[in-house]
C-alpha positions as CSV (number, residue, x, y, z in Angstrom):
1,X,0.0,0.0,0.0
2,X,1.4,3.3,-1.0
3,X,0.0,5.8,1.4
4,X,2.1,6.5,4.6
5,X,0.0,6.7,7.7
6,X,1.3,8.1,10.9
7,X,1.0,5.4,13.6
8,X,3.3,7.0,16.2
9,X,0.4,7.6,18.6
10,X,-0.8,4.0,18.3
11,X,0.4,1.3,20.8
12,X,0.1,-1.9,18.7
13,X,2.5,-3.7,21.0
14,X,0.1,-3.5,24.0
15,X,-2.4,-5.6,22.1
16,X,-0.1,-8.1,20.4
17,X,0.0,-6.1,17.2
18,X,-3.6,-5.0,17.4
19,X,-5.7,-2.0,18.6
20,X,-9.3,-2.1,19.4
21,X,-11.6,-0.4,16.9
22,X,-15.0,0.8,18.2
23,X,-17.2,1.5,15.2
24,X,-19.8,4.2,15.7
25,X,-22.5,5.4,13.3
26,X,-21.3,8.8,12.0
27,X,-24.7,10.4,12.1
28,X,-26.5,8.9,15.2
29,X,-23.3,8.1,17.2
30,X,-24.7,4.7,18.1
31,X,-22.0,2.0,18.6
32,X,-22.4,-0.5,15.9
33,X,-19.6,-3.0,16.5
34,X,-16.1,-3.6,17.9
35,X,-13.3,-5.1,16.0
36,X,-9.5,-5.2,15.9
37,X,-7.0,-3.5,13.5
38,X,-3.4,-4.1,12.8
39,X,-1.3,-1.6,10.9
40,X,-2.3,-3.2,7.6
41,X,-6.0,-3.1,8.4
42,X,-5.8,0.6,9.4
43,X,-3.9,1.4,6.1
44,X,-6.4,-0.4,4.0
45,X,-9.3,1.3,5.8
46,X,-7.8,4.8,5.1
47,X,-6.8,4.0,1.5
48,X,-10.0,2.3,0.4
49,X,-12.5,4.1,2.6
50,X,-14.1,0.8,3.6
51,X,-13.6,-0.2,7.3
52,X,-11.3,-3.3,7.4
53,X,-10.3,-5.4,10.4
54,X,-7.9,-8.1,11.4
55,X,-9.7,-11.4,12.4
56,X,-8.1,-12.8,15.5
57,X,-9.5,-16.3,14.8
58,X,-8.8,-16.5,11.1
59,X,-5.5,-14.5,11.3
60,X,-6.3,-12.4,8.3
61,X,-7.7,-9.1,7.1
62,X,-11.4,-8.8,6.4
63,X,-13.4,-5.8,5.1
64,X,-16.9,-5.4,6.6
65,X,-19.3,-5.9,3.8
66,X,-17.2,-8.1,1.6
67,X,-19.6,-11.0,1.8
68,X,-22.9,-9.2,2.8
69,X,-22.6,-6.0,0.8
70,X,-23.2,-4.1,4.1
71,X,-20.0,-2.0,4.0
72,X,-18.9,0.6,6.5
73,X,-17.8,3.7,4.7
74,X,-15.1,5.5,6.7
75,X,-15.9,9.1,7.8
76,X,-13.5,9.8,10.6
77,X,-11.0,8.1,12.9
78,X,-9.7,9.2,16.3
79,X,-7.4,7.6,18.9
80,X,-7.8,7.3,22.6
81,X,-5.4,8.7,25.2
82,X,-3.5,5.4,25.7
83,X,-3.1,4.8,22.0
84,X,-4.6,1.3,22.1
85,X,-8.1,2.0,20.9
86,X,-9.6,3.8,17.8
87,X,-13.0,5.3,17.5
88,X,-14.0,4.7,13.9
89,X,-17.0,6.8,12.7
90,X,-18.6,5.3,9.6
91,X,-21.7,5.3,7.4
92,X,-23.3,1.9,7.2
93,X,-24.4,0.7,3.8
94,X,-27.3,-1.8,4.2
95,X,-29.8,-2.5,6.8
96,X,-27.5,-3.6,9.6
97,X,-24.0,-4.3,10.7
98,X,-24.4,-7.4,12.9
99,X,-24.0,-10.8,11.2
100,X,-27.0,-11.9,13.3
101,X,-29.3,-9.5,11.4
102,X,-29.4,-6.5,13.7
103,X,-28.6,-2.9,13.1
104,X,-25.9,-3.0,15.8
105,X,-24.0,-5.9,17.4
106,X,-25.2,-4.4,20.7
107,X,-28.8,-5.6,20.5
108,X,-28.9,-7.3,23.9
109,X,-29.0,-5.7,27.4
110,X,-28.8,-7.0,30.9
111,X,-32.1,-6.8,32.7
112,X,-32.7,-8.3,36.1
113,X,-29.7,-10.5,35.7
114,X,-30.7,-11.8,32.2
115,X,-29.8,-10.9,28.7
116,X,-32.7,-9.7,26.7
117,X,-33.0,-8.6,23.0
118,X,-33.8,-4.9,23.0
119,X,-34.6,-4.6,19.3
120,X,-35.8,-6.6,16.3
121,X,-33.6,-8.0,13.5
122,X,-33.6,-5.8,10.4
123,X,-32.6,-8.4,7.9
124,X,-32.4,-12.2,7.5
125,X,-28.8,-13.3,7.9
126,X,-29.5,-16.7,6.3
127,X,-30.6,-14.9,3.1
128,X,-27.4,-12.7,3.2
129,X,-24.8,-15.2,4.4
130,X,-26.4,-18.5,3.2
131,X,-26.6,-20.0,6.6
132,X,-23.0,-19.2,7.5
133,X,-23.5,-16.3,10.0
């Protein structure tokens, strides 16, 4: 990738080469999801404008929307005071970000000691992912 990105404020070492990336809707400011970025994922995000993460389980880069079409278009990135977390503000393309069919991955809340769904699904993940969500 050709564009140089200043990463001097980022502490990738603290997270074994990764920083936490909290994704927030750029308009509503609702938290949509949390992922992890290495330097390459951050560079790809900035260069392409599509939010890209590093999968800890698959050990490879993945761009949100590459299989669903529900991309996250980058609007703004900021870094926290410790340099180990990013706030990524993005515009969601599609009905939802969560692979379970919800607008946000944070669709459950603790109520009286139990987790309850606080919203309804906005799309059928089986139709989008072919039963692989």
